[in-house]
C-alpha positions in Angstrom: 73.7 65.4 -44.6 77.0 67.0 -44.0 75.6 69.6 -41.4 73.8 66.8 -39.6 77.2 65.0 -39.1 78.6 68.1 -37.4 75.7 68.7 -35.4 75.2 65.2 -34.0 78.7 63.8 -33.5 77.7 60.9 -31.1 77.0 57.7 -33.2 73.9 57.2 -31.0 72.2 60.5 -31.9 73.3 59.9 -35.7 71.6 56.6 -36.0 68.6 57.8 -34.1 68.2 60.6 -36.7 68.8 58.2 -39.6 66.2 55.9 -38.3 63.6 58.7 -37.9 64.3 59.9 -41.7 64.0 56.3 -42.9 60.7 55.9 -41.0 59.6 59.2 -42.5 60.4 58.4 -46.1 58.9 54.8 -45.7 55.5 56.3 -44.9 53.4 56.6 -48.0 52.5 60.2 -48.3 49.4 59.3 -50.4 46.1 57.9 -49.2 46.1 55.4 -52.0 47.8 54.2 -55.1 45.7 56.1 -57.5 46.5 59.4 -56.1 50.1 58.5 -56.2 49.7 57.6 -59.9 48.2 60.9 -60.8 50.8 62.9 -59.0 53.5 60.8 -60.8 51.7 61.4 -64.1 51.7 65.2 -63.6 55.4 65.2 -62.9 56.2 63.0 -65.8 54.3 65.3 -68.1 56.1 68.3 -66.7 59.5 66.5 -67.2 58.4 65.7 -70.8 57.6 69.3 -71.5 61.0 70.5 -70.0 62.9 68.0 -72.0 61.4 69.8 -75.1 62.0 73.2 -73.8 64.4 75.8 -75.1 65.1 77.0 -71.5 68.3 75.3 -70.3 67.4 75.5 -66.7 63.7 74.4 -67.0 64.5 70.7 -65.8 66.3 71.6 -62.4 63.3 72.7 -60.3 61.5 69.6 -61.4 64.1 67.4 -60.0 63.8 68.8 -56.3 60.4 67.5 -55.7 59.9 64.4 -53.3 57.9 62.7 -56.0 61.1 62.1 -58.1 61.8 58.4 -58.1 62.8 55.6 -60.5 59.4 55.2 -61.9 59.0 58.8 -63.0 62.6 59.0 -64.2 62.3 55.8 -66.3 59.0 56.8 -67.8 60.3 60.4 -68.5 63.3 58.9 -70.2 61.3 56.7 -72.4 59.6 59.8 -74.0 62.8 61.8 -74.4 62.7 63.7 -77.8 66.3 63.0 -78.5 69.4 61.3 -77.2 70.9 64.7 -76.1 67.9 65.5 -73.9 68.0 62.1 -72.3 71.9 62.6 -71.7 71.2 66.1 -70.1 68.5 64.5 -67.9 70.8 61.8 -66.6 73.5 64.5 -66.0 71.1 66.6 -64.0 70.2 63.7 -61.9 73.6 63.5 -60.7 72.9 66.7 -58.7 70.0 65.2 -56.9 70.8 64.1 -53.5 70.0 60.4 -52.6 68.8 59.6 -56.0 70.0 56.2 -57.1 69.5 54.7 -60.5 67.5 51.4 -60.6 67.3 48.8 -63.2 64.3 50.4 -64.8 66.0 53.9 -65.1 69.2 52.4 -66.7 67.4 50.2 -69.0 65.2 53.1 -70.2 68.3 55.2 -70.8 70.0 52.4 -72.6 66.9 52.0 -74.8 66.8 55.8 -75.7 70.6 55.7 -76.7 70.0 52.6 -78.8 66.9 54.1 -80.4 69.0 57.1 -81.5 72.0 55.1 -82.6 74.4 56.4 -80.0 76.4 53.2 -80.0 79.5 54.5 -78.2 77.6 55.9 -75.3 75.5 52.7 -75.2 78.6 50.7 -75.0 80.0 52.9 -72.2 76.8 52.6 -70.2 76.7 48.9 -70.6 80.4 48.7 -69.4 79.5 50.7 -66.4 76.7 48.3 -65.5 78.9 45.3 -66.0 81.6 46.5 -63.6 79.1 47.1 -60.9 79.0 51.0 -60.9 75.2 50.8 -60.3 75.2 48.4 -57.4 73.0 45.3 -58.1 71.8 46.2 -61.7 72.5 43.3 -63.9 72.1 43.0 -67.7 71.2 39.7 -69.4 72.1 38.5 -72.8 68.5 39.3 -74.0 69.0 42.9 -72.8 72.2 43.3 -74.8 70.6 41.6 -77.9 67.7 44.0 -77.8 69.9 47.3 -77.3 72.3 46.3 -79.9 69.7 45.3 -82.4 67.9 48.6 -81.7 71.1 50.5 -82.4 71.7 48.6 -85.7 75.0 47.1 -84.4 75.1 43.8 -86.2 78.6 43.0 -85.1 77.7 43.4 -81.4 74.5 41.4 -81.9 76.5 38.5 -83.3 79.1 38.6 -80.8 76.5 38.5 -78.1 74.6 35.7 -79.9 77.7 33.6 -79.9 78.4 34.2 -76.3 74.8 33.3 -75.5 74.9 30.2 -77.4 78.0 29.0 -75.7 76.3 29.3 -72.3 72.8 28.2 -73.0 71.6 25.0 -74.6 68.3 26.4 -75.8 67.8 30.0 -76.7 64.5 31.8 -76.6 62.3 32.6 -79.5 62.9 36.2 -79.1 66.6 35.8 -79.2 66.0 34.3 -82.7 63.6 36.9 -83.6 66.1 39.7 -82.8 68.8 38.2 -85.1 66.5 37.2 -88.0 64.8 40.7 -87.7 68.1 42.5 -87.8 69.4 40.5 -90.8 66.3 41.3 -92.7 66.7 45.0 -91.9 70.2 44.9 -93.2 69.3 43.3 -96.5 71.0 40.1 -95.6 68.2 37.9 -96.9 69.9 34.5 -97.0 71.1 35.1 -93.4 67.6 35.9 -92.2 66.2 32.8 -93.8 68.9 30.7 -92.1 68.2 32.3 -88.8 64.4 31.0 -89.2 65.6 27.7 -90.3 67.9 27.4 -87.3 65.0 28.3 -84.9 62.8 25.5 -86.1 65.7 23.0 -86.6 66.5 23.7 -82.8 62.8 22.9 -81.7 62.2 26.6 -80.9 58.6 27.4 -81.7 58.1 30.6 -83.8 55.7 33.1 -82.2 53.4 35.9 -83.4 56.4 38.3 -83.6 58.5 35.8 -85.7 55.8 35.9 -88.4 55.5 39.6 -88.2 59.2 39.9 -89.0 58.8 37.4 -91.7 55.8 39.2 -93.3 57.6 42.6 -93.1 60.6 40.9 -94.8 58.5 39.4 -97.7 56.5 42.7 -98.2 59.7 44.7 -98.2 60.9 42.4 -101.0 57.7 42.8 -102.9 56.7 39.2 -102.3 53.1 40.0 -101.4 51.6 36.6 -102.5 54.1 34.7 -100.5 53.4 36.9 -97.5 49.7 36.2 -98.0 50.3 32.6 -98.2 52.1 32.4 -95.0 49.5 34.7 -93.3 46.8 32.4 -94.3 48.7 29.6 -92.6 48.8 31.2 -89.2 45.3 30.1 -88.0 46.0 26.4 -88.8 49.3 26.9 -86.7 47.2 28.4 -83.8 49.2 31.6 -84.2 47.3 34.7 -83.1 47.3 37.1 -86.1 48.2 40.7 -84.7 47.1 44.1 -85.8 50.8 44.7 -86.8 50.6 41.8 -89.4 47.3 43.1 -90.8 48.8 46.6 -91.1 52.0 45.3 -92.9 49.9 43.5 -95.4 47.3 46.3 -95.9 50.3 48.8 -96.5 51.9 46.3 -99.0 48.7 45.6 -101.1 47.4 49.2 -101.0 50.8 50.2 -102.4 50.2 47.8 -105.3 46.7 48.9 -105.5 45.4 45.4 -105.1 42.2 46.5 -103.2 40.5 43.2 -103.6 43.1 41.6 -101.3 42.7 44.5 -98.9 39.0 44.2 -98.8 39.5 40.3 -97.7 42.1 41.5 -95.1 39.6 44.2 -93.5 36.9 41.5 -93.5 39.2 39.0 -91.7 40.4 41.8 -89.4 36.8 42.4 -88.2 36.3 38.7 -87.7 39.4 38.5 -85.5 38.0 41.3 -83.5 41.0 43.4 -84.1 40.7 47.2 -83.1 42.0 49.2 -86.1 45.3 51.0 -85.5 45.9 54.5 -86.5 48.9 53.6 -88.5 46.6 52.0 -91.1 44.7 55.2 -91.6 46.7 56.8 -94.5 46.4 53.5 -96.5 42.7 53.1 -96.0 42.3 56.9 -97.1 44.0 56.0 -100.4 41.7 53.0 -100.9 38.6 55.2 -100.2 39.9 57.7 -102.9 40.1 54.8 -105.3 36.2 54.4 -104.7 36.2 51.8 -102.0 33.9 53.9 -99.5 31.8 51.3 -98.0 34.6 48.9 -97.2 36.7 51.7 -95.4 34.2 54.3 -93.9 33.6 52.3 -90.8 37.3 51.8 -90.0 38.3 55.4 -90.7 35.6 56.6 -88.4 37.0 54.4 -85.5 40.5 55.8 -86.4 39.6 59.5 -86.0 41.4 61.3 -83.1 39.2 61.7 -80.1 38.6 65.6 -79.8 38.1 65.1 -76.2 41.8 64.4 -75.5 43.5 67.6 -75.1 47.2 68.3 -75.4 49.3 68.9 -72.4 50.1 72.6 -72.1 51.1 73.3 -68.5 50.5 70.7 -65.8 48.9 72.1 -62.7 50.4 71.3 -59.5 48.6 69.7 -56.6 47.1 72.0 -53.7 49.6 70.7 -51.3 51.2 73.8 -49.9 54.4 71.9 -49.0 54.8 70.6 -52.6 57.3 72.2 -54.9 56.0 74.0 -57.9 56.7 71.3 -60.5 56.2 73.7 -63.5 58.4 76.5 -62.3 60.8 77.6 -65.1 59.1 75.4 -67.8 58.5 77.2 -71.1 55.5 75.3 -72.2 53.7 77.7 -74.6 55.4 76.2 -77.7 55.1 72.6 -76.6 52.0 70.5 -76.9 51.9 66.9 -76.0 49.3 64.2 -75.3 48.9 63.4 -71.6 51.1 60.5 -70.3 49.3 57.6 -69.4 50.5 54.1 -68.6 47.5 51.5 -68.6 49.5 48.9 -66.7 50.4 51.3 -63.8 46.9 52.6 -63.9 45.4 49.3 -63.6 47.8 48.5 -60.7 46.7 51.7 -59.1 43.1 50.6 -59.1 43.8 47.3 -57.5 42.2 48.5 -54.1 38.7 49.3 -55.6 36.7 51.4 -53.2 34.2 54.5 -53.1 37.3 56.7 -52.3 39.2 55.4 -55.3 36.1 55.8 -57.5 35.7 59.4 -56.4 39.3 60.2 -57.2 39.0 58.5 -60.5 36.0 60.5 -61.6 37.7 63.8 -60.5 40.7 62.8 -62.6 38.4 63.4 -65.8 40.1 60.6 -67.8 38.8 60.6 -71.4 37.5 56.9 -71.7 37.8 55.4 -75.1 37.3 51.9 -76.2 41.0 51.5 -76.8 42.0 52.7 -73.4 39.4 50.8 -71.6 40.6 47.6 -73.5 44.2 48.4 -72.5 43.4 49.0 -68.8 41.2 45.7 -68.7 44.1 43.8 -70.2 46.5 44.7 -67.3 44.1 43.8 -64.5 45.3 40.7 -62.5 42.1 40.4 -60.7 38.8 39.5 -62.6 36.7 41.1 -59.8 38.4 44.4 -59.9 38.3 44.3 -63.6 34.5 43.7 -63.4 34.0 46.6 -61.0 35.9 48.9 -63.3 34.0 47.6 -66.4 30.7 48.4 -64.7 31.8 51.7 -63.4 33.2 53.1 -66.8 30.0 52.0 -68.6 28.3 55.1 -66.7 30.9 57.7 -67.5 30.0 60.6 -69.7 30.7 60.1 -73.4 31.6 56.3 -73.2 29.6 53.2 -74.0 30.9 49.7 -74.2 31.3 48.2 -77.6 32.2 44.7 -78.9 35.9 45.5 -78.4 35.6 46.2 -74.7 32.8 43.5 -74.0 35.0 40.7 -75.6 38.1 41.8 -73.6 36.0 41.6 -70.4 34.6 38.2 -71.4 37.9 36.6 -72.1 39.3 37.7 -68.8 36.4 36.4 -66.8 36.6 33.2 -68.6 40.3 32.9 -67.9 39.5 33.2 -64.2 36.3 30.9 -64.3 33.7 33.5 -63.7 31.0 31.6 -65.7 27.9 33.6 -64.5 29.4 37.0 -65.5 30.5 35.7 -69.0 26.9 34.5 -69.4 25.6 37.9 -68.4 27.7 39.6 -71.1 26.7 36.9 -73.7 23.1 37.8 -73.0 23.8 41.6 -73.4 25.5 40.7 -76.8 22.3 38.8 -77.9 19.9 41.6 -76.8 21.9 44.4 -78.5 22.4 42.4 -81.7 26.3 42.5 -81.4 28.3 40.1 -83.5 31.1 38.2 -81.4 34.2 37.8 -83.2 35.0 34.1 -84.0 38.4 34.4 -82.2 36.7 35.4 -79.0 34.4 32.3 -79.2 37.6 30.2 -79.5 39.3 32.1 -76.6 36.3 31.5 -74.4 36.5 27.8 -74.9 40.1 27.6 -74.5 40.2 29.8 -71.3 37.4 27.6 -69.9 39.7 24.7 -70.4 42.5 26.4 -68.4 40.1 27.4 -65.6 38.6 23.8 -65.6 35.1 24.7 -66.7 34.3 21.9 -69.2 30.5 22.5 -68.9 30.9 26.2 -69.7 33.2 25.4 -72.7 30.6 22.9 -74.1 27.8 25.5 -73.6 29.8 28.1 -75.6 30.4 25.6 -78.3 26.8 24.4 -78.5 24.8 27.5 -77.8 26.8 30.7 -78.3 29.0 30.1 -81.4 26.1 31.4 -83.6 26.7 34.8 -82.1 29.7 35.2 -84.6 27.4 34.4 -87.6 28.6 32.0 -90.4 31.4 29.8 -89.5 33.4 28.2 -92.3 34.4 24.4 -92.2 37.9 25.2 -91.5 37.0 27.5 -88.6 34.5 25.0 -87.3 37.5 22.5 -87.3 39.5 24.8 -85.3 36.6 25.6 -82.8 36.3 21.7 -82.4 40.0 21.4 -81.8 39.9 24.1 -79.1 36.9 22.3 -77.5 38.8 18.9 -77.5 41.7 20.5 -75.9 39.7 22.1 -73.2 38.0 18.8 -72.4 41.3 17.0 -72.1 42.6 19.7 -69.8 39.5 19.0 -67.6 40.1 15.4 -67.7 36.7 14.8 -69.4 38.0 11.9 -71.5 34.8 10.4 -72.4 33.2 13.8 -73.5 36.2 14.5 -75.6 35.8 11.1 -77.4 32.0 11.8 -77.8 32.8 15.2 -79.3 35.5 13.8 -81.7 32.8 11.1 -82.9 30.4 14.0 -83.4 32.9 16.0 -85.3 33.8 13.3 -87.8 30.2 12.3 -88.2 29.3 15.9 -89.0 32.0 15.8 -91.8 34.6 17.7 -90.0 37.9 16.1 -90.1 40.5 16.9 -87.3 43.9 18.1 -88.6 47.1 16.3 -87.6 47.7 18.7 -84.6 44.4 17.7 -83.0 45.1 14.0 -83.5 48.6 14.5 -82.0 47.2 16.3 -79.0 44.6 13.6 -78.3 47.1 10.7 -78.8 49.6 12.4 -76.4 46.8 13.1 -73.7 45.5 9.3 -73.8 49.0 8.0 -73.9 49.9 10.0 -70.7 46.7 8.5 -69.2 47.8 5.0 -70.0 44.8 4.4 -72.2 46.5 2.2 -74.9 43.3 1.1 -76.6 42.1 4.7 -77.2 45.6 5.7 -78.5 45.6 2.7 -81.1 42.1 3.7 -82.1 43.1 7.4 -82.7 46.1 6.0 -84.7 43.8 4.1 -86.9 41.6 7.2 -87.4 44.5 9.2 -88.5 45.1 6.8 -91.4 41.4 6.4 -92.2 41.2 10.2 -92.5 43.7 10.0 -95.3 46.7 11.3 -93.3 49.9 9.6 -92.4 51.4 10.1 -88.9 54.3 12.6 -89.2 57.5 12.4 -87.2 56.4 14.7 -84.4 53.3 12.7 -83.7 55.5 9.5 -83.4 57.9 11.6 -81.2 55.1 12.7 -78.9 53.9 9.1 -78.5 57.4 7.8 -77.6 57.8 10.5 -75.0 54.4 9.9 -73.4 55.0 6.1 -73.2 58.3 6.6 -71.6 57.0 9.1 -69.2 54.4 6.4 -67.9 57.0 3.6 -67.8 55.7 1.9 -70.8 59.0 1.5 -72.7 57.8 -1.5 -74.5 55.1 0.4 -76.2 57.5 3.2 -76.9 59.8 0.6 -78.7 56.9 -0.5 -80.9 56.2 3.0 -81.9 60.0 3.3 -82.8 59.7 0.4 -85.0 56.5 1.8 -86.7 58.4 5.0 -87.2 61.4 3.2 -88.8 59.0 1.4 -91.2 57.7 4.7 -92.3 61.4 5.9 -92.9 61.4 8.3 -90.0 63.6 8.8 -87.2 63.2 10.5 -83.7 65.3 13.6 -82.8 68.2 13.2 -80.6 66.6 13.9 -77.3 63.8 11.5 -78.0 66.3 8.7 -79.1 68.1 9.3 -75.8 65.0 9.2 -73.8 63.9 6.0 -75.4 67.2 4.2 -74.8 67.3 5.3 -71.2 63.7 4.1 -70.6 64.5 0.7 -72.3 67.6 0.3 -70.0 65.7 1.2 -67.0 63.0 -1.4 -67.8 65.7 -4.2 -68.6 65.1 -4.2 -72.3 68.8 -4.1 -73.2 68.5 -5.7 -76.6 65.9 -3.2 -77.9 68.1 -0.3 -76.4 71.1 -1.7 -78.3 68.9 -2.0 -81.5 67.9 1.7 -81.2 71.6 2.7 -81.0 72.5 0.6 -83.9 69.7 2.2 -86.0 71.1 5.6 -84.9 74.6 4.7 -86.2 73.1 3.6 -89.5 72.3 7.4 -89.9 76.0 8.2 -89.7 75.4 9.3 -86.1 73.5 12.4 -87.1 70.0 13.2 -86.0 67.9 16.3 -86.1 68.4 18.3 -82.9 64.6 18.6 -82.7 61.7 17.7 -84.8 59.6 20.4 -86.2 56.2 20.8 -84.4 54.3 21.4 -81.2 51.6 19.5 -79.5 48.1 20.6 -80.4 49.2 23.7 -82.4 51.9 23.3 -85.1 52.6 20.4 -87.5 55.8 19.5 -89.2 54.2 20.1 -92.5 53.1 23.6 -91.7 56.5 24.7 -90.4 58.2 23.2 -93.4 55.8 24.9 -95.8 56.3 28.3 -94.1 60.1 27.8 -94.4 59.9 26.6 -98.1 57.7 29.7 -99.0 60.0 32.1 -97.2 63.2 30.6 -98.6 62.1 30.2 -102.1 60.7 33.9 -102.2 64.0 35.4 -100.7 66.1 33.3 -103.1 64.1 34.3 -106.2 64.6 37.9 -105.2 68.4 37.5 -105.1 
């Protein structure tokens, strides 16, 4: 730029030149996003190889190409083999004219530093970001918690945690997960349990990752039966059981040679429609050596590396004569890597589906596997584009759809309300004799509720649930619960009540979460008669309303300006020796005052003072999903197991 300043001294000419340059760089040099993605992928692979090369200057030529941008840099950084190689990469970038770091590149660099425990350099980078050295890049408390926990820096995690709590009234589930997980890694067992307890006492609902961390902790302590007990509870709490959780348990039980439990886990894994992960392979091979051939062979075949996927040797450059040779100076003979691929970026590049894009995609010679197709499908935002891709990939050499890809496509279509296409896939499953996982049937019903397709949800329940084979009474209850929730989302109240009657007449009793969801829904609708009937049904079913059910009812009545009814619920709650949490009590008092019921409002405050002015911050539970009893049981199992190991 310096020579341009000398040559064009008049400001008019200078600004004219800058405008021309801006317009030049603003033009997209690629005809479509897929071409851009493929060129980026080649450059990322070349940089990955260079970062592993013994040649000190192999990286420099790659940084002179016009393709270099924050996307390329961030993804290359994430695959850096060491902190030193990442630091060298960042230093080399300082010599690249006009390159500016973005939030993605800096966060990728921070993650690499954290991963390799380079705490001082990580803190220096965070300090530079905070003082504004990188323009508008900002860091959040969650970013800091993630980096410090990855680096294993407990002191900084706790300092950040306290600062976060001082500024936010309610912390996220992931914030609690980070603290709990780091305590467990450090062997601070009591503190890990207290972090979990703090989460549920604050009304923060644990998610799948919370339970993954909990299971890992219990397995690490050798408390396999306790881990299995928690794992068995997850479906009743409507928590999705993940492949990671299955892997953790399989590893633990294989290590103890309790292969009968592993057989059960593999069966449930198949019923949940989980695609086996390669991390599980070594443990299943041990099980096979112990004589369990039939139980493991099918999984092991699916885990075998696909021989069609070749390692990256040297990445050939495009035929564009103006393009720099991105492989110049890279010693690739001793380095072999799998090709870089980002399913999310690839799905984004396929948004504008057209014959031109299809031709380029075919020329790219991707090796399509069930795992890759599932990942790409998951990242489509448009059901129409996903369907186009799904149909196209079916005709690609060496690939055929299986139950994993079909179920992924079905759930995406149901989420977007494409009933006809879902029905087409269901017919395909029937024709080909596939077995649909039970979890997929539930998801179809729930997604039809979200997309407001009540009739389609009823049809899946009535006609298509047989595709998953035998359904236990417990799973049937879960299926009914999903259907009831879908019907209430669609405002099909009479259908919901008819299904509830059918459910009970068939000997399937709803759980407390299902009753809570229905009571909350009809209370918001102002249908007091149905609410009272549902309350009676709870007791007739041998259950007692828990504190969370009372809380939901009070909240619902207050929201629809029925404070008098909320007051009656409060009295019933007190007669059951229960009290609402602090926020529900405040809402009730406020509603009573607004509706002129001052005497009742004062009484609520007096009852509060009888508890010494101490109420729970939040009652345990969540509408439709988690009961107070389940959360308390998980906490007790976790706490008792950790205490026993101390």
